[in-house]
C-alpha positions as CSV (number, residue, x, y, z in Angstrom):
1,M,31.3,131.2,26.3
2,K,27.5,132.0,26.7
3,T,24.8,129.4,26.7
4,A,20.9,129.3,27.3
5,L,19.1,127.7,30.1
6,V,16.8,125.0,28.7
7,Q,13.6,123.7,30.4
8,I,14.0,120.1,31.5
9,G,10.6,119.2,33.3
10,D,10.4,121.3,36.5
11,S,14.1,122.1,36.4
12,R,16.3,124.0,34.1
13,G,19.7,122.9,32.5
14,I,22.6,123.9,30.5
15,L,24.2,122.2,27.6
16,I,27.9,121.7,28.0
17,P,30.0,121.4,24.9
18,G,31.7,118.2,24.2
19,S,35.1,119.9,24.0
20,F,34.5,121.4,27.6
21,L,33.7,117.8,28.9
22,E,36.5,116.3,27.3
23,Q,38.9,118.9,28.8
24,C,37.5,118.5,32.3
25,Q,37.2,114.8,31.9
26,F,33.9,114.7,33.7
27,P,32.6,111.4,34.6
28,D,28.7,110.6,34.5
29,E,28.1,112.3,37.8
30,V,29.3,115.8,39.1
31,E,28.9,117.8,42.2
32,L,27.4,121.1,42.2
33,E,28.1,124.1,44.4
34,N,26.4,127.5,44.8
35,H,28.7,130.4,45.9
36,G,26.6,133.5,45.6
37,N,25.8,134.1,42.0
38,H,28.4,131.5,40.8
39,L,27.7,127.8,39.9
40,I,30.7,125.4,40.5
41,I,30.7,122.2,38.6
42,R,33.3,119.6,39.8
43,T,34.0,115.8,39.5
44,T,32.5,113.8,42.3
45,S,35.0,113.2,45.2
46,K,36.2,109.7,46.0
47,P,37.4,109.9,49.5
48,R,39.4,106.7,49.3
49,S,40.7,107.0,45.9
50,G,44.3,105.9,45.6
51,W,44.3,104.3,49.1
52,E,45.0,100.9,47.4
53,D,48.0,102.0,45.7
54,A,49.4,103.9,48.7
55,F,49.1,101.0,51.1
56,R,50.9,98.8,48.5
57,R,53.8,101.2,48.3
58,M,53.8,101.3,52.1
59,R,54.1,97.6,52.3
60,E,56.8,97.7,49.8
61,N,58.8,100.3,51.6
62,G,58.3,98.6,54.9
63,D,56.3,101.5,56.3
64,D,53.2,99.4,57.2
65,K,54.5,98.7,61.0
66,L,52.6,99.7,64.0
67,L,53.9,102.9,65.5
68,D,52.7,102.0,69.1
69,D,53.8,98.5,70.0
70,A,51.5,97.5,72.8
71,S,54.1,95.1,74.3
72,Q,56.4,98.2,74.8
73,S,53.9,100.2,76.7
74,V,53.2,97.7,79.7
75,D,53.5,99.4,83.0
76,E,52.8,98.4,86.5
77,W,49.2,99.2,86.3
78,D,48.8,96.7,83.5
79,I,50.6,93.9,85.5
80,T,48.7,94.5,88.8
81,E,45.2,95.4,87.4
82,I,44.8,93.1,84.4
83,P,44.0,89.5,85.4
């Protein structure tokens, strides 16, 4: 599909057809990347998206225990050097 660049103040923009936006499920904010002569438009990343559900599942599965139990790693230095 071809589309024209339109003047928007000191910038230029493109009109993205509603069907494209619907297909891509873009939110109100997107990220733009420039790769040579290609413009990449993608949804904004949410680094912690899904963490809450993942932690809940870990708890339900009993996978939320500490892997390094401090009481098991006490050695002679800990006994003699820590008051």
